C-alpha positions in Angstrom: 36.1 -50.0 22.9 38.4 -50.4 19.8 40.0 -47.5 17.9 40.8 -45.3 21.0 37.1 -44.8 21.9 35.8 -45.5 25.4 32.5 -45.8 27.2 31.3 -45.8 30.8 28.5 -48.1 31.9 27.5 -49.1 28.3 26.4 -52.6 27.3 25.1 -54.2 24.1 21.5 -55.0 24.7 20.8 -57.2 21.6 22.3 -58.7 18.5 21.4 -55.6 16.4 24.2 -53.6 18.0 22.0 -51.3 20.2 23.7 -49.8 23.3 22.3 -49.0 26.7 24.6 -46.4 28.5 24.2 -44.9 32.0 27.4 -42.8 31.5 28.9 -41.3 28.4 30.7 -42.1 25.1 34.1 -40.6 24.3 35.5 -40.4 20.8 39.2 -39.8 20.3 39.7 -38.6 23.8 38.3 -35.1 23.0 34.7 -35.5 22.0 32.1 -36.7 24.5 28.5 -37.6 24.0 26.3 -38.0 27.1 22.7 -38.2 28.3 22.0 -34.7 29.6 18.4 -35.4 30.6 15.4 -37.5 29.7 15.1 -37.9 25.9 18.2 -35.6 25.4 21.8 -36.2 24.2 24.5 -33.6 24.9 27.9 -32.8 23.5 30.5 -31.7 26.0 31.4 -28.0 26.2 33.6 -27.0 23.3 32.5 -29.9 21.1 30.6 -29.3 17.9 28.3 -31.2 15.6 29.2 -31.2 11.9 26.6 -32.3 9.4 28.3 -33.0 6.1 24.9 -33.6 4.5 21.4 -34.3 5.5 19.2 -32.5 8.1 18.2 -32.5 11.8 14.7 -33.8 11.9 11.9 -34.1 14.4 9.1 -36.5 13.6 10.2 -36.5 10.0 10.2 -32.7 9.7 13.5 -30.8 9.3 14.0 -28.5 12.2 16.9 -26.5 13.6 16.5 -24.4 16.7 19.3 -22.9 18.8 19.6 -20.4 21.6 23.1 -19.4 20.3 24.2 -18.1 17.0 23.9 -19.4 13.5 26.9 -18.9 11.3 27.2 -19.5 7.6 29.5 -18.9 4.7 29.4 -15.5 3.1 27.5 -16.7 0.0 27.1 -14.7 -3.1 24.4 -12.9 -5.1 23.8 -16.0 -7.3 24.2 -18.5 -4.4 23.1 -16.8 -1.1 24.1 -18.3 2.3 20.4 -18.7 3.3 18.3 -19.8 0.4 15.6 -22.3 -0.5 15.7 -25.8 -1.8 13.7 -25.0 -4.9 15.2 -21.5 -5.3 18.9 -21.6 -4.6 19.6 -18.2 -6.2 17.1 -16.4 -3.9 17.9 -15.5 -0.3 20.3 -13.6 2.0 24.0 -13.3 1.8 27.0 -11.2 2.9 28.2 -8.7 0.3 31.2 -7.4 2.3 31.9 -5.8 5.6 28.7 -4.3 7.1 26.7 -5.0 3.9 23.9 -7.5 3.9 22.3 -8.4 0.6 19.1 -10.0 -0.5 18.9 -11.5 -4.0 16.0 -12.8 -6.2 16.8 -14.8 -9.3 20.5 -14.2 -8.8 20.1 -10.4 -8.9 20.6 -8.1 -5.9 17.3 -6.4 -5.0 17.8 -5.1 -1.5 21.0 -4.0 0.4 21.3 -3.1 4.1 24.4 -1.3 5.4 25.4 0.4 8.6 24.2 3.7 7.1 20.9 2.7 5.5 19.1 0.6 3.0 19.1 0.6 -0.8 16.5 -0.9 -3.2 17.5 -2.0 -6.7 14.7 -1.8 -9.2 11.1 -0.5 -8.8 9.6 -0.1 -5.4 5.8 -0.5 -5.3 4.1 0.8 -2.1 0.4 0.0 -1.5 0.2 1.9 1.8 1.6 5.2 3.1 5.2 6.2 3.4 6.2 8.2 6.5 9.3 10.3 6.0 11.1 12.0 8.8 13.8 13.7 6.8 14.3 15.4 3.4 13.5 13.9 0.1 16.6 14.1 -2.1 15.9 12.9 -5.7 18.7 11.6 -7.9 20.1 14.5 -10.0 17.6 16.8 -8.2 14.8 15.6 -10.6 11.3 14.9 -9.3 8.9 13.2 -11.7 5.3 12.7 -10.5 2.6 11.3 -12.7 -0.6 12.7 -11.2 -1.8 15.4 -8.8 0.6 16.7 -6.3 -1.1 17.8 -3.1 -0.4 18.7 0.5 -2.7 18.2 3.4 -2.4 21.7 4.7 -4.0 25.1 4.2 -0.5 26.6 3.7 -0.2 24.8 0.4 3.3 25.4 -1.0 4.0 28.5 1.1 7.1 26.7 2.6 8.8 26.6 -0.7 10.7 29.7 -1.7 11.2 28.7 -5.3 11.4 25.9 -7.8 14.4 26.2 -10.1 14.4 24.2 -13.4 17.9 25.2 -14.5 19.2 27.5 -17.2 17.2 25.8 -19.9 14.5 23.2 -19.0 13.2 22.9 -22.6 10.8 24.8 -24.7 7.0 24.4 -24.7 5.4 25.2 -28.1 1.8 26.2 -28.4 0.0 27.4 -31.5 -3.2 29.6 -31.6 -5.1 31.2 -34.4 -6.3 34.6 -33.6 -7.5 34.7 -30.0 -7.4 31.5 -27.9 -6.7 30.0 -24.6 -3.9 27.5 -23.7 -4.5 25.6 -20.5 -2.5 23.3 -18.3 -4.1 20.5 -16.2 -1.7 20.8 -13.2 -3.1 21.2 -9.7 -1.2 23.3 -7.2 -2.8 23.5 -3.7 -2.7 27.1 -2.4 -4.3 29.2 0.2 -5.5 32.4 -1.6 -5.4 34.4 1.6 -1.8 33.6 2.3 0.1 32.2 -0.6 1.8 34.1 -3.4 1.8 32.8 -7.0 4.7 33.9 -9.2 5.0 33.3 -12.9 8.2 33.6 -14.9 9.2 32.4 -18.3 10.6 33.3 -21.7 8.4 33.7 -24.7 8.8 34.7 -28.3 6.4 35.3 -31.2 7.1 33.3 -34.4 4.0 34.3 -36.5 4.2 36.4 -39.6 3.3 40.1 -39.2 4.4 43.1 -37.3 1.5 43.3 -34.7 2.8 42.2 -31.4 1.0 39.4 -29.5 -0.3 40.1 -26.1 -0.2 37.5 -23.2 -2.6 37.3 -20.3 -1.9 34.7 -17.6 -4.4 33.4 -15.1 -5.4 30.3 -13.2 -8.6 28.5 -12.3 -9.7 28.1 -8.7 -10.9 24.6 -7.7 -12.5 23.2 -4.6 -11.2 20.2 -2.6 -13.1 17.9 -5.0 -11.2 19.5 -7.9 -14.3 21.1 -9.3 -13.8 24.6 -10.8 -15.2 27.5 -8.8 -17.1 29.7 -11.3 -18.5 32.2 -8.9 -17.0 35.4 -7.4 -14.4 36.8 -7.0 -12.9 35.4 -10.1 -15.5 33.8 -12.2 -14.1 31.4 -14.7 -10.5 32.7 -14.4 -8.4 34.4 -11.8 -5.9 36.6 -13.7 -2.6 38.1 -12.8 -3.2 41.8 -12.6 0.0 42.7 -14.4 -0.1 39.9 -17.0 -0.8 41.9 -20.1 2.4 41.8 -22.0 3.1 42.7 -25.6 5.7 40.4 -27.3 7.8 42.1 -29.9 7.8 40.2 -33.2 11.7 40.1 -33.5 12.3 36.4 -33.2 14.0 36.8 -29.8 13.1 35.3 -26.4 11.6 37.8 -24.0 11.4 37.4 -20.2 8.0 37.7 -18.6 7.2 37.6 -14.9 4.2 38.4 -12.8 3.2 38.0 -9.1 -0.1 37.9 -7.5 -1.2 37.6 -3.8 -4.6 36.1 -3.3 -7.2 36.0 -6.0 -7.1 38.9 -8.4 -10.3 40.3 -9.9 -8.7 41.7 -13.1 -10.4 40.3 -16.2 -9.0 41.2 -19.7 -11.3 41.1 -22.7 -9.5 38.1 -24.0 -7.1 35.5 -22.6 -4.9 35.6 -25.6 -4.9 38.5 -28.0 -4.9 38.2 -31.8 -1.6 37.6 -33.7 -0.2 35.4 -30.9 
């Protein structure tokens, strides 16, 4: 054949230029195309097929299947190596050594490295999350909008303390004469095992010289979050040592109290006058 190409056992079968070969076709003395089996064409070992454009099709459908490896260019966040015809800025690409990236709309959303995975943006989970290690929030801050519960009778007994820092901010509450200030937080505890400890800084800012008195307590709830109004506490379970007179000097005063189990102490008022 002309141009340095050769064939073995090939003949032109009609005027349209069709070939019938019982052997192989060699191009440029280094690339060989042969019939490997029925309905199959093979390239010789070491040869490769380069598609400048277009696709490999079967019955009009694009298909590409191999038992070896697929290799592609690194790509980029705005043009990933493996993308979609109608979304060329969405897909998978190589960020750098040992870093695999997934982008959507030209923005990195998921990264996998040799040490773990990282999500950029919000992560919405509709099922459960199983965690085998520690939870380490960024900057040691944990923000949870809702009830925080544990599926154990031990409650929070495994936590030795919750530290909010030197100054976590001030909570201001105002009451005229006697009154009660409540929080809607739920903390699961076992009253026969767990210990509740309260600590904070308070100051009186009202006019007058009569010190205000603080009483601290908690409400007991059942598993359905319905308040238990029967014995031993009734409406409130109070810290036995929670009666504390706050001097009216404009300064912050530290208060702390600890109770184990459900106390039966009941002051005459939750918050004394002049507080």
